[in-house]
C-alpha positions, 0 to 999 in steps of 0.5 A: 626591610622598609616596614622595619625601618618605619616601625623603628621611626614610629617608636622613636617618635612616640618615645620623644612625645612621651619625653616632652610631657615630662617637662610639664610635670611638677618638679620635686620639692627641694629641701631648704638650704642649711643657711636658711635654716640657720638664719631662721633658728637665729631669728627665733632665738633672738626673739626668745632672748628679747622676750626673756630680757623684757620679762626680766626687766619688767619684773620686780627685784625679789627680796632674796636678791643680795642687792635688795638685802643690802638696801634693806640693811641700809634702811630701805623699805619696799615701796618707798622712795630713795633719799633722806627725805623720800624725794628720790626715785621709787623705781630703778632706772630703766635699761635700754638694750642696743638691738642694732649694730649702730655706733654708741650714741648714733641712736641717741642723736636720731632720737634727739633729732626726732624729739627736736622736730616733734617739739618744733611741730608742737610749738608751731601748732601751739603758735597757730592755735594762739594766733587763731585764739587772738584773731577770735578775741580781736574779732569779738572785741571789734564786734562788741565795740560796734554793738556798743556804738550802735546801742549808744546811737539807739539810746541817744535817739530814744532819749531825744525822742522822749525829750521832744515828747516831754517838750510837746506835752508841756507846751500842750499843757501850758496852752490848756492852762491858758485856755482854762484861765481865759474861760475862767476870766470870761465867766468872772467878767460876765458875773461881775457885769450882771451884778453891776447892771443889777445894782445900777438898775436898782439904784435907778428905780430908787431914784425914780421913786424918790423923785416922784 
């Protein structure tokens, strides 16, 4: 009797052990819900619709179109501009499709705000560039002014140096001319002196002969 009871307990424990392993087995893949399938199909349908719409907007109007035929009857030629003098539009006005649930005009206000911000940033960027350019011009002008002053002083010093050299050269030339004149005067004076002495000596000899 005891052995039978122990055998039943052993079988129950073995069955529990096997049952515990079942929780580690991978769960069966659940089928996608109907709502998720509907959302996915709607998303793909919306994408396909947008692609078809964009393709239709980008394509030119065929000549078989009734409106195109009416334009041709009124004198329109394909590829030309509208208007009497051909100053109008060459392409039709583009359409903007509202893809969100926002109120009409809300997106326009957002775009206008972004546009104003972009314009303000562009203006600030241009202002900074203008300030940098003005700073560079003023810096260059100051540098040029300093260079002009430096060159002026250099030219003035060089001119004064040249003038001093010319004065010294003229003074040296005057001294040389004076020395030459003095030498010439001395030479002339010696010749005259010799001539005078010769004449006096000749006269003295004549007088002595006559007296004798």
